[in-house]
N, C-alpha and C positions, 0 to 999 in steps of 0.2 A: 504494500500500500504506500502511496506517495504521502509526503508530509511537507509542510512549509519549511523552507531552507534546505530541504533535501535535494538531491540531484534529480533532474527530470529524466525519466526512462527514455533511452534512445529508441528510435524507430526509423523505418524506411517504408513508406507506403506510396502507392501510385495515386497521382492526381487525376483530374478529369480527362487529361490527354494521355494517361498511362505513363507519365514521367514520374520516376521515383523521387520523392521528397523525403529528406532525412532531417532529423533534429539538428544534426551537426552542420547542415547547410546554412543555418540561421544563427550560428554562434556570433555574438557581438550585437545582436538585436533583441529587443524585447519580443516575446512571442505570446500571442493570444491563441491558445489551443482550445478550441471549443468542440465539444462532443454533443451531437444531436441525434434524435431517434430515426428520422426518416425524411428523405428528400420530398419536397412538394406537398408537405402537410401544413396545416395552418400555423401552428406554433413554430415549426422549424423554418418556414418561409418568413415569418415575421422576424425571427432572430437573424437569419441570414441577411434580410433586407435592412435591418438595423445596422449591421456591420457594413453593408454596402453604402448606406446613406452617410455613415460616419467615417468612411474609408480614408478620405483625404485628411481629416483631422487626426485620425489614428496614425497615419503615416508620418505626420509632422512630429509625433512624439518619438519616432524611431522604432515603432512596433510593426510587426507583421501579423497577419491573421491567417490561421489555418483551421479549417473546419474538418471534422472527422465524423463519419457515420459508417454503418455496415453496408450501405448501398454500393452498387457496382460503379465502376468507372463510367460506363455508359449512362447510368442514371444521373451521376454527378454532372456529366457533360450537358445533359438535357436541362437539369435543374439550374446549373450555372448560366447557361445560355438564355433560358426563359426569364431569369431575373437579373441578367447582366452583372453577375457577381465577379468583382475584379480580383479576388484572392483565391488561392488554391483550396479545393475541397478534396480530402483524401479518403480513399476507400480502404476500409479495414474489415473485409469480409470474414476473416477468421476471429475477429473480436480480440485479438492478442493485445493490441495497443489500447483499445477501449478498456480492457480489464486491467492492464498495467497502470492506467491512470485512475482507476477506481470509478469509472463511469459505467459500470455494469452492475445491476442489482435488481432487487425486488421493486416492482411497481404495482400500482392499483389503478384500474380503470373500470368504471361502471360496476364496482363491486367485485371485479375479478382480479386476482393477484397473479402476476406472472413476472418473469425475468426479462429485462431489456436494457436498452441504453438509457442512462440517467442524464438528463440535460445538465451538463457540468462544463465549467470552463476552468482552465488552469493558466495562470499568468506566469510566464517563465522569464527570469532575468537574462541579461546578455551573457552571463557566465553559466547559464543553463541550470541554475538552481530555481526552485519553485518559490515565487514571491507570494502568491495567493491562490487559493482554491475557492471557486464559486459553485457551491452545490445548489441544485434546484433553482436555477435562475428564472427570472421573469423575462421571456423573450421580447416583450414590448419595450423594456427600458434597459436591457442588459448592455448594449453597446455603449450607451451614454455613461452607465455606471463604470465600465472599464476605462473609458476615455478619461473620466474624472480621476480615477486611481492612477492612470498613467501620467496625467498632468501633475499630480501631487506626488508621483513616484512612490505610491502606496503609503 
């Protein structure tokens, strides 16, 4: 399980174009690594569009955004294109990275309990240690929340 000030687990996952993106590619930058359940669903779309709409301001803080879900590369390509997402979305079909970051667990929906991706974001420092973990985020305001933290450097 990850913890504040601990090292961020390394990974290499394909983006919407099938290009492998690794944690080490972003050493020296703040990283917003957000995990979301499913492409093109209401909450996930709202969250992705929030990051899109704040993309320029987030870039000015020196941060990069990486989204992760279990959806396929093709699904990510369609989702990214449909909503003009300017940042990489990574495919973790084996759930390995999702689990390593603690974004997998029990969920409840309409009285039913099941396991799935927990809407979680991890803010990673330029030295690739974990600055903050955002569990159970509100997709409507999450991008602004992170932007404020980045401006204040947590």
